[in-house]
MIMIGU-943335 format. One record per residue: z negated, y negated, x negated of N, C-alpha, C, O in turn; residue in three letters. Coordinates in Angstrom, 1 decimal, decimal comma. Atoms other than C-alpha are relative to their C-alpha. Layout:
BEGIN
(node (Z Y X) (Z Y X) (Z Y X) (Z Y X) "ALA")
...
//
This chain:
BEGIN
(node (0,0 1,2 -0,8) (0,0 0,0 0,0) (0,0 -1,2 -0,9) (-0,9 -1,5 -1,7) "UNK")
(node (-0,1 1,3 0,8) (1,1 -3,3 -1,6) (-1,0 -0,9 0,4) (-1,4 -1,1 1,6) "UNK")
(node (1,0 1,0 -0,2) (-1,5 -5,9 -2,0) (-1,4 0,5 0,1) (-2,3 -0,3 0,2) "UNK")
(node (1,4 -0,5 -0,2) (-4,5 -3,6 -1,7) (-0,9 -0,3 -1,1) (-2,0 -0,7 -1,0) "UNK")
(node (0,8 0,3 1,2) (-5,7 -4,1 -5,3) (-0,3 -1,5 0,1) (-1,4 -1,9 -0,2) "UNK")
(node (0,2 1,5 -0,1) (-5,2 -7,9 -4,8) (-1,0 -0,3 1,1) (-1,9 -1,2 0,9) "UNK")
(node (0,9 0,3 -1,1) (-7,1 -7,8 -1,5) (-1,4 0,3 -0,5) (-2,4 -0,5 -0,2) "UNK")
(node (1,4 -0,4 0,5) (-10,1 -6,0 -3,1) (-0,4 -1,0 -1,1) (-1,6 -1,4 -1,1) "UNK")
(node (0,4 1,0 1,1) (-10,0 -8,5 -6,1) (-0,4 -1,3 0,7) (-1,3 -1,9 0,2) "UNK")
(node (0,3 1,3 -0,7) (-9,9 -11,5 -3,7) (-1,4 0,1 0,6) (-2,2 -0,8 0,5) "UNK")
(node (1,3 -0,2 -0,6) (-12,9 -10,1 -1,8) (-1,1 0,1 -1,0) (-2,2 -0,5 -0,8) "UNK")
(node (1,0 -0,1 1,1) (-14,7 -9,2 -5,0) (-0,4 -1,4 -0,6) (-1,5 -1,7 -0,8) "UNK")
(node (0,3 1,3 0,5) (-14,3 -12,7 -6,3) (-0,8 -0,9 1,0) (-1,7 -1,6 0,5) "UNK")
(node (0,8 0,7 -1,0) (-15,7 -14,1 -3,1) (-1,4 0,4 0,0) (-2,4 -0,4 0,1) "UNK")
(node (1,4 -0,6 0,1) (-18,7 -11,8 -3,3) (-0,7 -0,5 -1,3) (-1,9 -0,8 -1,3) "UNK")
(node (0,6 0,5 1,2) (-19,2 -12,8 -6,9) (-0,5 -1,5 0,1) (-1,5 -1,9 -0,5) "UNK")
(node (0,4 1,4 -0,2) (-19,3 -16,5 -5,9) (-1,3 -0,1 0,7) (-2,1 -1,0 0,5) "UNK")
(node (1,3 0,0 -0,8) (-22,2 -15,6 -3,6) (-1,1 0,7 -0,8) (-2,2 0,8 -0,2) "UNK")
(node (1,1 -0,6 0,8) (-24,1 -13,8 -6,4) (-0,1 1,5 0,3) (-1,1 2,2 -0,1) "UNK")
(node (0,1 -1,4 -0,4) (-23,3 -10,3 -5,0) (0,9 0,8 -1,1) (1,5 0,2 -1,9) "UNK")
(node (-0,8 -0,9 1,0) (-21,7 -7,3 -6,9) (1,4 0,1 0,5) (1,6 0,1 1,7) "UNK")
(node (-1,3 -0,2 -0,4) (-18,0 -6,8 -6,9) (0,2 1,4 0,7) (-0,6 2,2 0,5) "UNK")
(node (-0,2 -1,3 -0,7) (-16,5 -4,0 -4,8) (1,2 0,7 -0,7) (2,1 0,1 -1,3) "UNK")
(node (-1,1 -0,8 0,6) (-14,2 -1,2 -6,0) (1,1 0,3 1,1) (2,2 0,6 0,8) "UNK")
(node (-0,9 -0,2 -1,1) (-12,7 -0,6 -2,5) (-0,6 -0,5 1,3) (-1,8 -0,9 1,3) "UNK")
(node (0,4 0,5 -1,3) (-12,9 -1,7 1,1) (-0,9 1,0 0,8) (-1,4 0,7 1,8) "UNK")
(node (0,8 -1,0 -0,7) (-14,6 1,6 2,0) (-1,3 0,4 -0,7) (-2,0 1,3 -0,3) "UNK")
(node (1,3 -0,2 0,6) (-17,6 1,4 -0,3) (-1,0 -0,2 1,1) (-0,8 -0,9 2,1) "UNK")
(node (1,0 0,2 -1,0) (-20,8 1,7 1,6) (-1,0 -1,1 -0,4) (-2,2 -0,9 -0,7) "UNK")
(node (0,8 1,2 0,3) (-22,0 -1,8 0,8) (0,2 -1,0 1,1) (1,2 -1,0 1,8) "UNK")
(node (-0,1 1,1 -1,0) (-22,5 -4,9 2,9) (1,3 -0,8 -0,4) (2,0 -1,2 0,5) "UNK")
(node (-1,2 0,7 0,5) (-19,8 -6,6 0,8) (1,3 0,6 0,4) (2,2 0,0 0,8) "UNK")
(node (-1,2 -0,8 -0,4) (-17,2 -3,9 1,5) (0,2 -0,1 1,5) (1,3 -0,2 2,0) "UNK")
(node (0,0 0,1 -1,5) (-18,1 -3,9 5,2) (0,6 -1,4 0,5) (1,4 -1,4 1,3) "UNK")
(node (-0,5 1,4 -0,3) (-17,6 -7,7 5,4) (1,4 -0,1 -0,4) (2,2 -0,7 0,4) "UNK")
(node (-1,4 0,1 0,5) (-14,4 -7,5 3,4) (0,9 0,7 0,9) (2,0 0,2 1,3) "UNK")
(node (-0,9 -0,8 -0,8) (-12,9 -4,7 5,5) (0,2 -0,7 1,4) (1,2 -0,6 2,0) "UNK")
(node (-0,1 0,5 -1,3) (-13,7 -6,5 8,7) (0,5 -1,4 0,2) (1,1 -1,8 1,2) "UNK")
(node (-0,3 1,4 -0,1) (-13,1 -10,2 7,9) (1,2 -0,4 -0,7) (1,8 -1,5 -0,4) "UNK")
(node (-1,1 0,5 0,8) (-10,3 -10,3 5,4) (1,2 -0,3 0,7) (1,8 -1,4 0,7) "UNK")
(node (-1,4 0,1 -0,6) (-7,2 -9,7 7,5) (0,1 -1,2 0,9) (1,0 -2,0 0,8) "UNK")
(node (-0,1 1,1 -0,9) (-8,0 -12,2 10,2) (-0,1 -1,4 -0,7) (0,5 -2,3 -0,3) "UNK")
(node (0,2 1,2 0,8) (-9,2 -14,8 7,7) (1,3 -0,4 -0,7) (1,8 -1,5 -0,7) "UNK")
(node (-1,2 0,2 0,7) (-6,0 -14,4 5,7) (1,1 -0,4 0,9) (1,9 -1,4 0,6) "UNK")
(node (-1,1 0,4 -1,0) (-3,6 -14,5 8,7) (-0,2 -1,4 0,6) (0,7 -2,1 0,8) "UNK")
(node (0,3 1,4 -0,6) (-5,4 -17,6 10,1) (0,4 -1,0 -1,0) (0,9 -2,1 -0,7) "UNK")
(node (-0,4 1,0 1,0) (-4,9 -19,4 6,8) (1,5 -0,1 -0,1) (2,1 -1,2 -0,3) "UNK")
(node (-1,4 0,0 0,0) (-1,2 -18,4 6,7) (0,6 -0,8 1,2) (1,6 -1,5 1,1) "UNK")
(node (-0,5 0,6 -1,2) (-0,7 -19,7 10,3) (-0,5 -1,5 0,1) (-0,1 -2,2 1,0) "UNK")
(node (0,6 1,3 0,0) (-2,6 -22,9 9,5) (0,9 -1,1 -0,6) (0,6 -2,3 -0,4) "UNK")
(node (-0,9 1,0 0,8) (0,2 -24,6 7,5) (1,3 0,6 -0,2) (1,5 1,9 -0,2) "UNK")
(node (-1,4 -0,5 0,3) (3,9 -24,3 6,8) (0,1 0,2 -1,5) (0,7 -0,6 -2,2) "UNK")
(node (0,0 -0,4 1,5) (3,4 -22,6 3,4) (1,3 0,3 -0,5) (2,0 1,2 0,1) "UNK")
(node (-1,4 -0,2 0,5) (6,6 -22,8 1,4) (0,1 1,4 -0,6) (1,2 2,0 -0,4) "UNK")
(node (-0,1 -1,4 0,6) (5,8 -19,5 -0,4) (0,1 1,1 1,1) (0,5 2,2 0,8) "UNK")
(node (0,0 -1,0 -1,1) (5,5 -17,8 3,0) (1,2 -0,1 1,0) (1,3 0,7 1,9) "UNK")
(node (-1,1 0,3 -0,9) (8,6 -19,2 4,7) (1,2 0,9 -0,4) (1,5 1,1 -1,6) "UNK")
(node (-1,2 -0,9 0,2) (11,6 -16,8 5,1) (1,0 -0,4 1,1) (0,7 -0,8 2,2) "UNK")
(node (-1,1 0,3 -0,9) (15,0 -17,4 6,7) (0,7 1,3 0,3) (1,0 2,1 -0,6) "UNK")
(node (-0,6 -1,2 -0,3) (16,6 -14,6 8,6) (0,9 -0,2 1,3) (0,5 -0,8 2,2) "UNK")
(node (-0,9 -0,1 -1,2) (19,5 -14,0 11,1) (-0,6 1,1 0,8) (-0,8 2,2 0,4) "UNK")
(node (0,7 -1,0 -0,8) (17,8 -12,3 14,0) (1,0 0,9 0,8) (2,1 0,4 1,2) "UNK")
(node (-0,9 -0,9 -0,8) (19,4 -9,3 15,8) (-0,2 -0,3 1,5) (-1,3 -0,4 2,0) "UNK")
(node (0,0 0,3 -1,5) (20,4 -10,0 19,4) (-0,3 1,3 0,7) (0,3 2,4 0,4) "UNK")
(node (0,3 -1,2 -0,9) (19,0 -7,6 22,0) (1,0 0,1 1,1) (1,6 -0,9 1,5) "UNK")
(node (-1,0 -0,2 -1,0) (21,3 -6,1 24,5) (-0,4 -0,4 1,4) (0,4 -0,9 2,2) "UNK")
(node (0,4 0,3 -1,3) (19,2 -6,7 27,6) (-0,1 -1,6 0,1) (-0,6 -2,2 -0,8) "UNK")
(node (0,1 1,4 -0,3) (19,4 -10,2 29,1) (-1,4 -0,3 0,4) (-2,0 0,4 1,2) "UNK")
(node (1,4 0,3 -0,4) (16,0 -11,9 29,3) (-0,2 -0,5 1,4) (0,8 -1,0 2,0) "UNK")
(node (0,3 0,5 -1,4) (14,3 -12,7 32,6) (-0,7 -1,3 -0,1) (-1,7 -1,6 0,5) "UNK")
(node (0,4 1,4 0,2) (13,8 -16,3 31,5) (1,2 -0,9 0,3) (2,2 -0,4 0,7) "UNK")
(node (-1,1 0,9 -0,2) (15,9 -19,4 31,8) (1,1 0,1 -1,1) (2,1 -0,7 -1,0) "UNK")
(node (-0,9 -0,1 1,1) (17,7 -18,4 28,6) (1,0 1,2 0,2) (0,6 2,2 0,9) "UNK")
(node (-1,0 -1,0 -0,2) (20,8 -16,2 28,3) (-0,1 1,2 -1,0) (0,3 2,3 -0,7) "UNK")
(node (0,1 -1,0 1,0) (20,0 -14,3 25,1) (-1,4 0,2 -0,5) (-2,2 -0,7 -0,5) "UNK")
(node (1,3 -0,3 0,6) (17,0 -12,6 23,5) (0,3 0,6 -1,4) (1,2 1,3 -1,6) "UNK")
(node (-0,1 -0,4 1,4) (16,5 -11,9 19,8) (-1,3 0,6 -0,5) (-2,4 0,1 -0,1) "UNK")
(node (1,2 -0,7 0,5) (14,1 -9,5 18,1) (-0,6 -0,8 -1,2) (0,1 -1,1 -2,2) "UNK")
(node (0,7 0,6 1,1) (11,5 -11,2 15,9) (-0,3 1,0 -1,1) (-0,5 2,2 -0,8) "UNK")
(node (0,3 -0,9 1,1) (10,9 -9,7 12,4) (-1,4 0,6 0,1) (-2,3 -0,1 0,7) "UNK")
(node (1,4 -0,6 0,0) (7,9 -7,4 11,9) (-1,0 -0,8 -0,7) (-2,2 -0,7 -0,4) "UNK")
(node (1,0 0,8 0,8) (6,3 -9,8 9,4) (-0,1 -1,4 0,5) (-0,7 -2,2 -0,1) "UNK")
(node (0,0 1,3 -0,6) (6,7 -12,8 11,7) (-1,5 -0,4 0,4) (-2,2 0,3 1,0) "UNK")
(node (1,3 0,6 -0,4) (3,6 -15,1 12,1) (0,2 -1,1 1,0) (-0,4 -1,2 2,0) "UNK")
(node (-0,4 1,0 -0,9) (5,1 -18,2 13,6) (1,3 -0,7 -0,4) (1,7 -0,7 -1,6) "UNK")
(node (-1,3 0,7 0,2) (8,4 -20,1 13,9) (-0,2 -1,4 -0,6) (-1,0 -2,1 -0,1) "UNK")
(node (0,0 1,4 0,5) (9,0 -23,2 11,8) (1,3 -0,7 0,4) (1,2 -1,9 0,6) "UNK")
(node (-1,3 0,7 -0,3) (12,7 -23,9 12,6) (1,0 1,0 0,4) (1,1 2,1 -0,2) "UNK")
(node (-1,1 -0,9 -0,5) (15,6 -22,3 14,5) (1,3 -0,8 -0,1) (1,2 -2,1 0,0) "UNK")
(node (-1,3 0,8 0,0) (19,3 -23,2 14,4) (0,5 -0,3 1,3) (1,6 -0,8 1,5) "UNK")
(node (-0,4 0,4 -1,3) (19,4 -23,7 18,1) (-1,0 -1,2 0,4) (-2,2 -1,1 0,0) "UNK")
(node (0,9 1,2 -0,4) (18,0 -27,0 19,6) (-1,2 0,5 0,9) (-2,3 0,0 0,8) "UNK")
(node (1,0 -0,5 -0,9) (16,1 -25,1 22,3) (-0,2 1,5 -0,1) (0,8 2,2 0,0) "UNK")
(node (0,3 -1,4 0,0) (14,4 -21,8 22,1) (-1,5 0,1 0,2) (-2,2 -0,8 0,1) "UNK")
(node (1,4 -0,3 -0,3) (11,1 -20,2 23,0) (-0,4 1,4 -0,5) (0,5 2,3 -0,4) "UNK")
(node (0,5 -1,3 0,4) (9,0 -17,4 21,6) (-0,7 0,7 1,2) (-1,5 0,1 1,8) "UNK")
(node (0,6 -0,8 -1,1) (8,2 -14,7 24,2) (-0,5 1,3 -0,6) (0,4 2,2 -0,9) "UNK")
(node (0,5 -1,2 0,6) (6,0 -12,0 22,7) (0,6 0,3 -1,3) (0,4 -0,5 -2,2) "UNK")
(node (-0,6 -0,3 1,3) (8,0 -10,4 19,9) (1,5 -0,3 0,1) (2,3 0,3 -0,6) "UNK")
(node (-1,4 0,4 -0,1) (11,3 -12,0 21,0) (0,1 -1,5 0,0) (-0,8 -2,3 0,3) "UNK")
(node (-0,4 1,4 -0,2) (13,0 -15,4 20,8) (1,1 0,0 1,0) (2,0 0,7 0,9) "UNK")
(node (-1,1 0,2 -1,0) (15,0 -16,5 23,8) (0,6 -1,4 -0,2) (0,0 -2,4 -0,4) "UNK")
(node (-0,7 1,2 0,1) (17,7 -19,1 23,6) (1,4 0,2 0,7) (1,7 1,3 1,1) "UNK")
(node (-1,3 -0,1 -0,6) (21,2 -19,9 24,9) (1,1 0,2 -1,0) (2,3 0,3 -0,7) "UNK")
(node (-1,0 -0,2 1,1) (23,0 -19,5 21,5) (0,3 1,5 -0,1) (-0,6 2,4 0,1) "UNK")
(node (-0,4 -1,5 0,1) (24,9 -16,2 20,9) (-0,5 0,6 -1,3) (-0,6 1,8 -1,4) "UNK")
(node (0,6 -0,5 1,2) (23,4 -16,0 17,4) (-1,2 -0,9 -0,3) (-1,2 -2,0 0,2) "UNK")
(node (1,2 0,8 0,3) (20,1 -17,2 16,0) (-0,5 0,2 -1,4) (-0,8 1,4 -1,7) "UNK")
(node (0,6 -0,1 1,3) (18,8 -17,9 12,5) (-1,3 -0,7 0,1) (-1,4 -1,9 0,6) "UNK")
(node (1,4 0,5 -0,1) (15,1 -18,5 12,2) (-0,6 -0,2 -1,4) (-0,5 0,7 -2,3) "UNK")
(node (0,9 0,2 1,1) (12,9 -20,0 9,5) (-1,4 0,3 0,6) (-1,8 -0,3 1,6) "UNK")
(node (1,3 -0,4 -0,5) (9,4 -18,5 9,9) (-1,0 0,3 -1,1) (-0,6 0,6 -2,2) "UNK")
(node (1,1 -0,4 0,9) (6,1 -18,0 8,2) (-0,3 1,4 0,2) (-0,4 1,9 1,3) "UNK")
(node (0,2 -1,4 0,0) (5,6 -14,4 7,3) (-1,3 0,4 -0,7) (-1,9 -0,4 -1,5) "UNK")
(node (1,2 -0,5 0,7) (2,7 -12,3 6,1) (0,5 0,4 -1,4) (1,5 1,2 -1,5) "UNK")
(node (-0,4 -0,2 1,3) (3,0 -12,2 2,3) (-1,0 1,0 -0,6) (-2,2 0,9 -0,4) "UNK")
(node (1,0 -0,9 0,7) (1,5 -9,3 0,2) (-0,9 -0,8 -0,9) (-0,5 -1,8 -1,5) "UNK")
(node (1,0 0,7 0,7) (-1,7 -10,5 -1,4) (0,3 -0,2 -1,5) (-0,1 -1,2 -2,1) "UNK")
(node (-0,2 0,0 1,4) (-0,5 -9,7 -4,9) (1,2 -1,0 -0,4) (1,5 -1,2 -1,6) "UNK")
(node (-1,1 1,0 0,2) (2,4 -12,3 -4,5) (-0,5 -1,5 0,3) (0,3 -2,4 0,3) "UNK")
(node (0,5 1,4 -0,3) (0,1 -15,3 -3,6) (0,0 -0,9 -1,2) (-0,4 -0,5 -2,3) "UNK")
(node (0,2 1,0 1,1) (0,3 -18,4 -5,7) (-1,5 -0,3 -0,2) (-2,3 -0,1 0,7) "UNK")
(node (1,5 0,2 0,4) (-3,0 -19,2 -7,5) (-0,7 -1,0 0,9) (-1,8 -0,8 1,2) "UNK")
(node (0,7 1,0 -0,8) (-3,7 -22,3 -5,4) (-0,4 0,5 1,3) (-1,4 0,1 1,9) "UNK")
(node (0,3 -0,6 -1,3) (-3,6 -20,3 -2,2) (-1,1 1,1 -0,1) (-2,0 1,1 0,6) "UNK")
(node (1,0 -1,1 0,2) (-5,5 -17,3 -3,6) (-1,4 -0,6 -0,2) (-2,4 0,0 0,3) "UNK")
(node (1,3 0,6 0,2) (-8,3 -19,6 -4,8) (-0,6 -0,5 1,3) (-1,8 -0,4 1,5) "UNK")
(node (0,5 0,5 -1,3) (-8,6 -21,3 -1,4) (-0,4 1,2 0,9) (-1,4 1,0 1,6) "UNK")
(node (0,4 -1,1 -0,8) (-8,7 -17,9 0,2) (-1,3 0,6 -0,5) (-2,1 1,0 0,4) "UNK")
(node (1,3 -0,5 0,5) (-11,5 -16,8 -2,1) (-1,2 -0,9 0,5) (-2,2 -0,3 0,9) "UNK")
(node (1,0 0,9 -0,5) (-13,5 -19,9 -1,1) (-0,2 0,2 1,5) (-1,4 0,1 2,0) "UNK")
(node (0,1 -0,3 -1,5) (-12,8 -19,2 2,6) (-0,8 1,3 0,2) (-1,6 1,3 1,1) "UNK")
(node (0,8 -1,3 -0,1) (-14,0 -15,6 2,2) (-1,5 -0,2 -0,3) (-2,3 0,3 0,3) "UNK")
(node (1,4 0,2 0,4) (-17,1 -16,8 0,4) (-0,7 -0,7 1,2) (-1,9 -0,4 1,5) "UNK")
(node (0,6 0,7 -1,2) (-17,7 -19,2 3,4) (-0,3 1,0 1,1) (-1,3 1,0 1,7) "UNK")
(node (0,2 -1,0 -1,1) (-17,2 -16,3 5,9) (-1,1 1,0 -0,3) (-1,8 1,4 0,6) "UNK")
(node (1,0 -1,0 0,4) (-19,4 -13,9 3,9) (-1,4 -0,5 -0,2) (-2,3 0,2 -0,1) "UNK")
(node (1,3 0,6 0,5) (-22,2 -16,3 3,0) (-1,2 0,3 0,9) (-2,2 0,8 0,4) "UNK")
(node (1,2 -0,2 -0,8) (-24,5 -16,2 6,0) (-0,3 1,5 0,3) (-1,4 1,8 0,2) "UNK")
(node (0,3 -1,4 -0,2) (-24,1 -12,5 6,8) (-0,6 0,7 -1,2) (-1,4 1,6 -1,2) "UNK")
(node (0,4 -0,6 1,3) (-24,6 -11,6 3,1) (-1,3 -0,5 -0,5) (-2,1 0,2 -1,0) "UNK")
(node (1,2 0,6 0,6) (-27,2 -14,0 2,0) (-1,0 -0,6 1,0) (-2,2 -0,7 0,6) "UNK")
(node (0,9 0,6 -1,0) (-28,7 -15,4 5,2) (-0,3 -1,5 -0,3) (-1,2 -2,1 0,4) "UNK")
(node (0,2 1,3 0,4) (-28,5 -18,8 3,6) (1,0 -1,0 0,6) (2,2 -1,0 0,2) "UNK")
(node (-0,9 0,9 -0,7) (-27,0 -21,4 5,9) (0,5 -1,1 -0,9) (1,7 -1,6 -0,8) "UNK")
(node (-0,4 1,0 1,0) (-26,9 -24,0 3,1) (1,1 0,4 -0,9) (2,0 -0,3 -1,2) "UNK")
(node (-1,1 -0,5 0,8) (-24,8 -21,8 1,0) (1,3 0,1 0,8) (2,4 -0,1 0,2) "UNK")
(node (-1,2 0,0 -0,8) (-22,4 -21,3 3,9) (0,6 -1,4 0,2) (1,8 -1,5 0,1) "UNK")
(node (-0,5 1,4 -0,1) (-22,1 -25,1 4,4) (0,6 -0,4 -1,3) (1,6 -1,2 -1,3) "UNK")
(node (-0,5 0,4 1,3) (-21,6 -25,5 0,6) (1,5 0,6 -0,1) (2,4 -0,1 -0,5) "UNK")
(node (-1,3 -0,6 0,2) (-18,7 -23,0 0,6) (1,0 -0,4 1,0) (2,2 -0,4 0,8) "UNK")
(node (-1,0 0,6 -0,9) (-17,2 -24,5 3,7) (0,6 -1,3 -0,5) (1,8 -1,5 -0,4) "UNK")
(node (-0,5 1,2 0,6) (-17,0 -27,8 1,9) (1,0 0,3 -1,1) (2,0 -0,4 -1,3) "UNK")
(node (-0,8 -0,4 1,1) (-15,6 -26,2 -1,2) (1,4 0,5 0,5) (2,4 0,2 0,0) "UNK")
(node (-1,2 -0,5 -0,6) (-13,0 -24,4 1,0) (0,9 -1,1 0,5) (2,1 -1,1 0,3) "UNK")
(node (-0,7 1,2 -0,6) (-12,0 -27,6 2,8) (0,7 -0,8 -1,1) (1,9 -1,2 -1,0) "UNK")
(node (-0,6 0,7 1,2) (-11,4 -29,3 -0,6) (1,1 0,8 -0,6) (2,2 0,3 -0,9) "UNK")
(node (-1,0 -0,9 0,7) (-9,5 -26,3 -2,0) (1,3 0,2 0,9) (2,4 0,2 0,4) "UNK")
(node (-1,2 -0,2 -0,9) (-7,2 -25,9 1,1) (0,8 -1,3 0,0) (2,0 -1,3 0,1) "UNK")
(node (-0,7 1,2 0,1) (-6,4 -29,6 0,9) (0,8 -0,1 -1,2) (2,0 -0,5 -1,2) "UNK")
(node (-0,7 0,0 1,3) (-5,4 -29,3 -2,7) (1,1 1,1 0,0) (2,2 0,8 -0,5) "UNK")
(node (-1,1 -1,0 -0,1) (-3,4 -26,1 -1,9) (1,1 -0,5 0,8) (2,3 -0,3 0,5) "UNK")
(node (-1,1 0,6 -0,8) (-1,5 -27,9 0,8) (0,8 -1,0 -0,7) (2,0 -1,1 -0,6) "UNK")
(node (-0,7 1,0 0,8) (-0,7 -30,7 -1,5) (0,9 0,7 -1,1) (2,1 0,3 -1,3) "UNK")
(node (-0,8 -0,7 1,0) (0,5 -28,3 -4,2) (1,2 0,7 0,6) (2,3 0,7 0,1) "UNK")
(node (-1,0 -0,7 -0,6) (2,5 -26,3 -1,8) (1,1 -1,0 0,6) (2,3 -0,7 0,5) "UNK")
(node (-0,9 1,0 -0,5) (4,1 -29,4 -0,2) (0,9 -0,6 -1,1) (1,9 -1,2 -0,8) "UNK")
(node (-0,8 0,5 1,1) (5,3 -30,5 -3,6) (1,1 0,9 -0,5) (1,9 0,6 -1,4) "UNK")
(node (-1,0 -1,0 0,3) (7,6 -27,5 -3,7) (1,4 -0,5 0,5) (2,4 0,0 0,2) "UNK")
(node (-1,2 0,6 -0,5) (10,2 -29,6 -1,8) (0,6 -0,9 -1,0) (-0,2 -1,6 -1,7) "UNK")
(node (-0,6 0,9 0,9) (12,7 -31,5 -3,9) (-0,1 -1,4 0,6) (-0,1 -1,6 1,8) "UNK")
(node (0,0 1,4 -0,5) (12,5 -35,3 -3,7) (1,3 -0,4 0,6) (2,4 0,0 0,0) "UNK")
(node (-1,2 0,5 -0,6) (15,0 -36,8 -1,4) (0,1 -1,5 -0,1) (-0,7 -2,2 0,4) "UNK")
(node (-0,2 1,4 0,2) (16,4 -40,1 -2,4) (0,5 -0,7 1,2) (1,2 0,0 2,1) "UNK")
(node (-0,6 0,8 -1,1) (17,3 -42,9 0,0) (1,4 -0,4 -0,4) (1,5 -1,1 -1,4) "UNK")
(node (-1,4 0,3 0,3) (21,1 -43,2 0,0) (0,5 -1,1 1,0) (1,4 -1,9 0,6) "UNK")
(node (-0,5 0,9 -1,0) (21,7 -45,2 3,2) (-1,0 -1,1 0,2) (-2,2 -0,8 0,4) "UNK")
(node (0,9 1,2 -0,1) (20,2 -48,7 3,5) (0,6 -0,9 1,1) (1,0 -2,0 0,8) "UNK")
(node (-0,7 0,8 -1,0) (21,5 -49,9 6,9) (-0,6 -1,4 0,2) (0,1 -2,3 0,5) "UNK")
(node (0,6 1,3 -0,2) (19,0 -52,8 7,1) (0,3 -0,9 -1,1) (0,3 -2,1 -0,9) "UNK")
(node (-0,3 0,9 1,1) (19,8 -54,1 3,7) (1,5 -0,3 0,1) (2,0 -1,4 -0,1) "UNK")
(node (-1,4 0,1 0,0) (23,6 -53,5 4,0) (0,5 -1,0 1,2) (1,5 -1,6 1,0) "UNK")
(node (-0,4 0,8 -1,1) (23,8 -55,4 7,3) (0,0 -1,5 -0,3) (0,7 -2,3 0,3) "UNK")
(node (0,1 1,4 0,5) (22,9 -58,7 5,5) (1,2 -0,4 -0,8) (1,5 -1,6 -0,9) "UNK")
(node (-1,1 0,3 0,8) (26,0 -58,5 3,4) (1,3 0,0 0,7) (2,4 -0,3 0,1) "UNK")
//
C-alpha cells in the first residue's frame, strides 16, 4: 500500500511532538497507534479539501456515462476514484451529483483536487499535517488542553505558510493590456 510508511512516519512525528513514543504501525496496541489509525485519514482528507493545493490538482477528461441523468442536464460523466472536489471544468455550467458530474456538453474535462499518496507530499504540507495531527492527538493523549491550544496555533501558522508556499507555484502573469492608460493617447 503506497503511502503507508509515510503515514506511520507522519503520525509518529506528531506523537513525538507531544512527548510520546513513535509507532511502528497503525495496529500497535498503544494509544498513539489507536489515535493515528482513527484520526489520520479524515484529518488528511479535510486538509486536502480545505484549499486548492497545486500539488494535488489533476486534470482529466471524464468518461461519459450512457444513461441520461434525471436532472436538468443532458449528459453525465463519471468522477475519478481519487476525486475530492472540483476546481474547474471546461463547461460553463455543471454540477456534481454523488460520483457524477452533470452538464450539457458532450465531453467534459475536469481539474480537481485528488487524494495524494502521503509519500509524495511536499514538505510544507507534511509539516502542517504533523502539527494538525499533534493538535488532534493532544487532548486524548496528554489530557492537557493548553498543549492542544498550543498545537492548534502552531498548525494555523503552518497551514498559512503552506498555502503561501503552494500558491507561489503559479507563474507570475504580467499585465499586457492597459486599457485605462491607452485610452488617454
